[in-house]
Structures are given as structure tokens and as C-alpha cells.
C-alpha positions, 0 to 999 in steps of 0.5 A: 626955246621955252618948253611947252606947258606939262600937262600937270599944269593943262589938263590931266597929269601923266608920265610915260615909259619907253622900253627900247631895244636896238631902235637907233633907226626909229627912235628919234621920230618917236622922241621928235612926236613927244617933244612936239606934244601940246601937252608934255609929261611929268616925266618919260623914262626911255629904258635902252632894253640891251641895245647893240646899237645908237639907242642909248646914245641918241636918248641921252643925248636928247635928255641933256636938254630936256630934264623932264626925259630920264635914261635908263640902261640895262645890261647889253647881254640881256636877250629880246622877249616880250617877258623882256620888255615886261621887266624893261618896262618896270625897271622905267616905271619904278622911277615914276611910282611916286610921282602923283600923275592920272595916266600913265603911257606905254609908248614903243620906241619906233612910232611917231604922231602929230602933235595934238595926239597925247592931249587928245586920248587925255581929254578922252579920259577926262569925259569918261571916268570909267575909260580904263584904257585909251590908244588908236589904231595905227597904220605901217607901209601898206597896212592900217590896222583899222582897213586890214585887220580883225581888231576892234574899237575896244581893243587897243594897240601895244605901240602905244597904250594908256592907262588910267593909273586906278585901272593899271593898278586894278588889273596889276599891271602888265604880266610877263609872258614869254610867248606874247600877249602881254598888251592884250592881257592887260587890255582884256583884264581892264573889260572883264574888271568893268574897265573901258577900253577904247581904240579912238579912229579919229586918230592913229599913230605911224608904226615904222617896224613891220609888226612883229619884226623886231628880230624876225621875220613876216612868216615867222611873226603871222605864224608866231600869232597864231600860236598865241591865238591858242596860248591866249585862250581863243575859240577854235570857231573864232579862229577858223573866222579869223583864218577865212578873213585873214586869207582874204587880205594881201598876200591872200592865203598865205597868211591865212593858213600860217595863223591856222598852223600856228593855232594848230600846232600850239594846239597838238604840242599843248602850249601852256596857256598863260591866261587864267581860266576867268579870262579865257572864260570871258575871252571866249564869251566875248567872241562869241558874242561877236560872232552872233552878231556877224552871223545876224548880218549874214542872216539878214542878208546883208552885202558883203561890203557891210559884212566885211565893215562889221568884220573889222569892227569886231574884237580879235586877239591883237597882233602886238 
């Protein structure tokens, strides 16, 4: 069967990199989604990050019939970590750095999306020269990052992040942070440097693994989000507001308490913050601005439904 024409000939040229660890249950869904795209990438490097399942074999099987898919295997003794994910990403990025492309995409290995998904995002870059990072909201079974999260349109979820190449180089790419937040740091740094960042709600991708539970459970994941809010420099007042909002979501109270517990534990432990003072000040400034807007809605007597809708449109630290 003749393959679709690549984005190099039909629009903005782009490449993809996917770090994958023990994703044999879902990675074929991701591969089939990319194969179905109306615009194909110049190259897609899938990095098997020390998997102990069939991830590497599945990738190599598809690479045999699609020369633009490049498999890379890292040592099996590597441990799973956020910093390790960055090193896996760069193991793939080194293989595309010399190509002539305009957009670089980082895809998780447990997502799926419609066939015009990447074309849609590439078109957004074509329309706006100042757009630096683009993506969409996501859904899981029983969860929507649009309806159930405290994220907003300027936050781009880490499961699928597309960067204009000039933006990616301007921010210094991904920074390895053991405790996580690498996706959030990249997107927020882009805004601090004057780039636009946008999660376009006209599209969405499906995330097949519960967020943050790659090798842990949901309770530990939510507690770690609270820790992450602290060490990424989140303002305490914002955290109180976020906890209150999260407590109104199922399973009610429990996840809000876990979030606050993680934040307080990190504060009492004086967890070292990996962000620069400049990024922390920028982040807190954005949070306080959003709180002022939300407070204005309350004082103007808006209904609770409108208030919740506004809260969901504001930006919080991403749970990626």
C-alpha cells in the first residue's frame, strides 16, 4: 500500500520522538494513530527505554515496513524516572537534530488520536508565528482534562506536546528533573520567553493509562502532584484554591487532602526546587493574576456554574 505524503511536501515539516517503557499494552494504539495521520512526520524515533515486556519487538516490527520509523533500544537495567524519560527523549532527538524540520513533537506511548490530529496542530503553527507550543486536552476512562482538571488553555499536557523548533531551542529543550514537572517547566519557560502556548480544545487525545501511574498507584500519584506543586514554586494561596476545587471532584475530599498533604510535606521537608527564581516569580505572578480574575467573578455575583467554568479555564500546575 502506498503511504501518505509526508508533511515535508504538504505543510510544515515535523519529526516525532516517543520514549517508551513497558508500553506493550498500549503502544500499538499510538503507532496505528500516527500511521493513520493525514500528514506523516519526516521521522519518528521510538526509544525503548529499558522495557522488560514486548515494547521493543512491537516497535521493530512496524519499523520494518515503515522506513521513517526508527527504533532505538536503551539498556534494560535503566530505572523508570522523569529525568530518565528526558535522557530517553534526547537519545531519539539526536537522530533527528540534523534534519530540516520546523516542529518537534514529543508523544507518549500510551495515547491515541484521530487521523487529522497532527495536521490540525501543524495548521495552528502555520497561522500564528508566535505559537511556540501546541497540544490538546486529553481524556481517560471517566476523566477529562477539560472538565475535571484545574488546567487551562495555556497549559499543554505532556502526553502530546508539539514545539516550534525555534521555541524548543530557545528554552533549552527539556530539563531533567527527577521529581517530574519536565513538561510543565518547558511550557511555562516558553511563555516566560514570550512564546504563545495553547491547548486547543477543538481536538483531544485519549490517554490509556491513568495519569501518573506508570509504576505506582493513584493515591501516590496525587500525593506526588502536591509535592510537585511545591517544588515547582506554586504559590501557597493558589494551592489552597486548587485543593478546594479538587475536593469538589470525585472521589471528593480525598484527592484534595492528598494534594495538600503532598504540598505540606514537601514544604516541611524543604524539598529543593529545580526551577530558577525567575521562572518561579513568573509562575506565581500568573497564578495571582488568575486568582484576581476569579475573585472578580465572585464579587460580581456570578453563578456557581460559571465560577467553576472559569476556574477550569485558569492555569494550574499540570499533572503530567
